[in-house]
N, C-alpha and C positions, 0 to 999 in steps of 0.2 A: 415190557413196552417202554419206549423212550418218550421223554417229554417233547412236546411239539410246540413251536413258537409261531404265532401269527402277528405280523407287524402292521401297524397303521400309522400314517402320518397325521399328527393331531390337527395341524392347520388346514388340511385338505379333506381328510376322511370324516372328521367330526364336524357337524354342521355349525357349531358355535365356536369351534377351535378350542374346546375344553374337554378334558376327561376327568370325571370325578369318581368318588367311591360308589355312586349309584350304578356304575357299569357292572361292578362285581355282583350287586344285588340283582340286576336285570338278567345277567347270565345264569345265576343260580336258580332263577324262577322261570327260565325259558325252556323250550323243548330239548335243549342240548343235554345229551346223556353222559358225555365224557366229562370226568371230573376236572374242574378248574384247579390249577396249581397256584398261580399267582398272576398279578398284573404289575408290570414295571413301566415307568415313564422316565425317559431320559431325553432332555432337550425337546425335540419335536417328534419323537418316536414313542408310541405306546405299544409295548410288547405284551401280548396275552398268551400265557403258557397253559397248556392242557396236559393231562397225564398221558394222553395218547393222541394220535392224529384224528381229526374230526372227519366223519363221513361227509360226502359232498353236500348233502341236504343240510347238515348241521353247520357246515362252513358258510353256507348261504345265510342261515339264521344269524350267525355271528356278524356277518357283514351288514345285515339289516339292523341289528342292535346298535352297531357303531354308527350307522348312517342316521339313526333316529335319536341318538344320545344327545340330550340337551346340555349336559355338563352341570346341571343343578345338583348339588350334593344332597345326600340323605339328611333328614332331620336328625339332630343329635339324640342319642338314646337318653332315657330318663336316668338321672344320676341318683345314687343312694341318698335318701333323705332321712335324717335322724330327728325325731320329734322328742324334745326333752320332756321328761315327766316333771310334775310339780314336786317340790321337796316333800319327803315323807313326813316332815315335821311342820310343814307350812299350814296344814289344815285346809288347803285349797283342793276342791274336788278335781279329780283327774284320773288318768289311767294308773293302775297299780304298777310299780316298777318290776321288771323281770330281768334276770341275768342270763346272758349267753344266748346263743342261737343254735339250732340244729337239734337232732334227736337226743343227744346226750349232753350232760353238763357235769364236769367240763368236757369240751371236745378233745378227744385224745390226740387228734392229728393237727390241731391248730389250723383248721380250714379257713379260707379267706373270710374276713370279718367275723372273727370269733372274739367278742369283747373279753377283756380280762375279767376274772371273777370279781374284781373289786369295782368294776364299772357298773353303772345303773343305766339300763336301756328300757325304754317304754315301747315305742313303735319304730319299725324299721321297714323301709321299702327297698326291694331289690332293684337291680338295674333295669328290669322290665316294668317297674312301677307296682309290682305286687306286694301286698302287705305280708310281712313275715312275722309270725307270732309263735310262741312255744309255751309249754307248761312243763313243770317239773315232774315228768312222768318217769322217764328213764334217767337215773342219776348215778353219778360216781362211776362212770364207765372207765375202767382202768385195767382191763384184762391184758395179759402180758405172756409172752412165750420166748424162751431162749434155748437154742440148740447148740450154742457155744462154738460157732465156727470161728475161723481165724487163728491167730497165735497169741493173742493177749487180750485181757479184759479191757484194757485201755487202748484207745485208738486216737491217732493224731488227726486233727481237723484241717481242712484246706484253708489256705490264705493266712492272713495275719489277724489276730483277734485281740480286742481291747477290753480290759476289765477295769472297773473303778471301785476301790474299796468303799463300801457303804452304799453302793448303787445297785439297783436291780437290772439296769440296762447293760447289755453286752453287745458290742458292735464288731463288725468284721470288714476286712478289705480283701477282695478276692476269695471270699468265703462262700460256702454252699450250705447254709444252715437248713434250708427246706428239704434238701435231699439227704443230709447226713444226720439230722437231729429231729427229735419230736419230744412230746411230753414225758416219755419214758426214760429220758436221758439225764445225765449229770455232766457238768462241764467245769473246767478250771483252767487257769493259766498254767502252761506246761511247767514253769519253774516253781510253782507253789506246791506245798505238801499235799498229801492225800487227805488231810483233814479239811481242806478248803473246797471240796466239791460243792457246787451250787446246783440246785434242782431247777430244771427248766419248767416254767409254767405256761409259756406261750412263745412259739416261733412266729415272728412277724413277717419276715422275708429272708432272703439269702444273706443279708448283712446285719440283721438286728433280731435280738430275742430278749425275753424278759425272764428273770429268775423269780422264784416264789418269795425269796427273802433277799435283803441286801447282801452283796458279795463280801465275804469275810477275808478274802485273800488280798494280795498286793494290787496296787494300782499299776498297770503296765500293759504293754502290747507285745505280742510275739506269737509263738506257737501255742496252740491250745489243745487240750485233750478232752475226750468224752468217754464215758463209760455207762453201762447199764447196771453195774454192780459196784458198790463202794466196799473197799477192802479195809479191815481193821486188824492190825497186828497186835499181838500180846506177848509179854514176857521179855526176858533179857536177850533171848535169841529166838525171835518170832518164827512162826511157820511161814509157809508161802503158798501162792496160788499159781497154777499153770494151766494153759489150754493146749490140747493136742488131740488129734484124732476125733474132733468134734465132741470133746468132753472137757469139763473143767475138773481139776484135781485140787482139793483143799487139803493141805498137808500140815500136820501139827508140828513137824520138826522133831528134834531130839533133845531139846532143852526141857528140864523138868517142869518149867512154868511156861513153855512156849505154846503158841497156838495162833490161829488166824480165823477170822470170820469174813464172810461176804454177805451183803445185805442190800436191799432196795425197798423203797416205799411200796406198800400194798394199798390199804384202805381200812375202813372199819367193816364189821360184819354186815351182811353175809359174804363169806369168801370161801373159795376152794383152791387148793394147790395140789399139783401132781409133781412128784419127784421121781424120776427114773434114775436110780442110784445104787451104788454098792459101797461097802466099807472094806478096805483091804485086809484088815486083821482086827482081832479083838484082844486087847491087852488091858490088864488091870491098871487102875489109876490113869485111865484115859477116858475122855468123853467126846462123842461125836453127836451132833444134833442137826436137824433141819425142821423148818415149819414157820409158824408165826410168832413174833415177839413184838412187844411195844418198845423195847430197847435192846440193841444187839448184845450188850454186855451184862446189864443188870435189869433184866425184865421183871416187871410186876404183873403183867398180863401176858399170857402165852398159851399156845396150843402147838405142841411139837412132838417129834419122835426123837428118842434118845437112845444111843448105843453105848452102854457101859458094861464092864465085866467081860469075861472071857468066853461066854456061851454064844456061839454063832447062830443059834436057832431062836434066840429071844431078843425082843426089843421092848422099850418102855414108852408108853403113850402118856404124856403129861399135859394137864391144863391147869391154869392158875389165875387167881384174882387177888392181887395185892397181899400175898402171904398165905392165903388159903389155896391148897393144892389137891388135885385128884390125880391119882397115878394108877395105871393098869399095866402089868407086865404081861406080854402076849407071846405066844409061840408062832413063828412064821408058818404060813400054810403049806401043805403038800410037801413037807420035808425040806423046804427051802432054807437057805442059810444067808446071812447078811453079807457075805463076801461075793455073792452072785448078784447080778443086776435085777432088781425088782422094781415094781411100780407101786409107790406109796402115794395114797390119796388122802389128804387131810381136809375135812369139811369143818368150817367154823361158822356157826350161826348164832343168833341171840338165844336159842333154846337148847342147843346141844353142840358138842364137838364129836367127830367120828374119825376113826382111822380104818382105811381099807388097804390091804396089800394084795396086789394082783387080782383085784376085784372082790376079795373076800373081806367082809366086815369083821374086824378083830376087836374093836373097842368103841364104846359110845359113852360119853360123859355128859351128865345133865346137871351136876351140882356146881362145881367151882369152875366157871368159865370166864374168859376175858370180858372186860366191860364192853358193852355193845357199841360204845362210841369211842373206844380207844383206837387211835391210829396205829395200825399194825404194820410190821415190816416182814418181808420174806427174808429169812435168815438161815444161814448154814455155816457150821464151824467145826473145827477139830482142835482139841485142847489137851495138853498133858497136865496131869495133876500129881506129878511125882515120877511118872514113867519117863524113860529116856529112849524109847523106841518110837520111830515115826509111824503114824497111821494116816492113811489117805482116804478121804471121802471123795468118791469119783461120781460125778453127776453128768449124765448124758443129756437130759432134758428137764427143764422146769416150765410148768404151765401155771399161771395164776388166772382164775376165773373170778371176776368181780361181778357178782350176781346183780341183776336188775330186778327190782321189786316194785310193784304197785300196791299202795295201801289206800283202802277206801274207808273213810270214816263211817261209823254206824252207831246205832243205839247201844251196842254191846260195850263191855268194859274196855276193849282194846280194838284197834283197827283190824280189819280182816285182811290177812296177807294173801296176795295172789302172786305166785311165782310164775314168771314168764321163762320157760325153759326152751332151749334150742337143741336140736340133734346135730351137734358139731363133730366134725371129724378132721383129721389131718392125713392127707394122702401123700405118702413119701415114696421116692424112687431113687435109684442109683444106676448110672450107666458108665461102663468102661468102653471107650471108643478108640479105634485106631484107623478110622476111615473118614471120608468126607461125604458119605452117603447122605441123601436128603432126608430130613425129618426122622431121625433116630429117636425112638421113644424112651423117655426117662420115667414117666409116670403114665399108667393106664388104669382107668376105672370106669365101670359100667354103672349108670344110675339105676338104683333098684326100682322095682315095680311100684307104682303109686307115689313116687317121690319126684320132686323138682330140686335140682342142685343149684345152690347159690354160692358164688366165690366171695370170700371175705378177706382173703389175703394170699400172697404167695411169696416164695423165696427160691431163687435159682443160684447155685454156687458152682464155680469152676475153679478147681484148685490148681490149675496148670496155666501155662502161658498161651494156650490155644484159644483164639476167639471163636465165636460161633453165633448163629442166628437162632433165637429161641422163639417157639410158637406155643401158645396156649389156646386150646379150643376143643372142638368136637371132631372126631375122626369120621371121614377122611378130611385131613387138613387141606385147605386150598391156599390161594394167593390173596393179597389184599385187594379189596374191591376197587374198581376204577370209577364206578358211578357215584355221583354225589348223593349223600344221604342213605346209602345202602346200610341196612341193619338186618340182624337175624342170620347172618352168615355163620360159617363154622368157626371162624377165627375170632378170639376175644382180644388177644394181644400178640404183637410181633415186635421183638426188639433185639438189639445186638449186645452181647457181652464182650467186654474189651479184651485186648490181647495181653492180659496179665491176670494173675489170680484175682478174681473179682466176683461180685454177686449182684443180683437184682432182687430187690425186696420191696413189696408194696403191701400196706395194711389199709384196707378200705373202710375199716372202722364200722360206722353205722350205715354204710351205703353198699350192701352186698349186691353183686351183679349175677343175674340168672345166667347159668352156663349150659345147662342141659336138662332134659326131661327124662322120664323113665325109658330105659333102653339105649340112651345115648352113650357113646364111648368117649369119655373125657381124657384127653392126652396132653402131656407136656413133651415137646420134641425139640431136638437140636440138630442143626446142620453145621458140623465143625468146619472151620476154614482150612484145616490142614490135617494130615494123617498122623500127627503127633499123638502119642498115647495120652489120653485125657480122662479124668474121672469127673462126671457131672452129677450133682445132687439137686433134687427138686422136691419141694413140698407145697401142697395146696391146702389152705385152711378153708373148709367148706361147711355149709349148713344144708341139711336135707329137710325139706318141708313137704 
């Protein structure tokens, strides 16, 4: 359906010769069912655009609305009001200060008006005048997933970006911070060394962000880089890191003291991580590891899987607290070997640490565990300790789950822990297409009996130069609604992927959207723009409740 324009002369059609923003409100609340697209005014002409042509009866309604339009503008909406709290040391009675807004603290996506963790906020009214308040119930939400798409861990940001040594503020010109960055990322000036990565604590808008600490690199402007993993090289001839085929390869190199680590901030316990990984070969005087460490090179607190020695059937599970260590050597389940791709799950809590491989519990440590409030990092590395043969740690997927926990004070010796667990799944699919047929399915999934499916994030990748229209929703897919306010239709989202190797990714954080109920068929589909051979990948992160 084509857009349809209706023109009115302002000085003759409008009784007071005025057209205000109240006209849009009047149309939205009228019996007109065709969706309004926009209202333009130019000189003496008011152009009212609709998604489709109006039926005769609704065109009459539009004429009546114009003829009765007074031109009086709508009253301005209530603006956000921040009521400052009394100083915590002033002794003046008042509201106790609270930090942050939203369900989680800190907000992982830096949603609008997310005060920095150092700001003190008491009362806040939203734009509708409603009081916003929160309590520290869900804390430290920092869950993370990486499927290692693209060709490099580091990516170049859009526009020109300015850094100042000693300042937390980073600004951009022609930049797109809100779409390219979030709190899971690191940034630096492109000309600075890899030791100068700054951790993002808050994305303010497309042209300004805050780092968690003052920038240690150079003062300057130019091309900037971002990464989700920081690389640390070791030895006289360090190892290297490469991405290909949606996997990251961490290689020790062939120097007797060479090696390389990748790492990123996680949080303190309780945490879980999943590593879908393999080790290319097992050679004496080499060490490969992944898991949690408080320091990537010299950890005092750790919970990790270690591959040492030449036996492909065994791995070592290690936990430690500042010199005290607990170690268990385990045999991989069902005859598996470490050079095959296996799913390693590491659980770190304040009471125990556990290792599961392909869902089988192999080790549980209760004695020497990392300090419960040590800031841990996700770390992976390959190191030569005298060997001159290269070894590759090949990682397909990494998942970090930063558990949410509610603690209720009681008369007992310790708070009663209540774990809030979610039935989370990742639905993945792949499509090889050589046609332009409409709505070719990449992912298909039927919601189980007794369950409701909520979408918490998605990612769509196109590794070719073929653009396409992506639809996410329930089968059978339809078209976008033309009626204003229509909800509950089969489509959740429709968008275009560009005509180059690109991806569309959204993480809805603490705001999941209901996508289907028991028996519904959830699909991700693409309509390619050309018959060029293209490979499409899609994944949906969902919760079943």
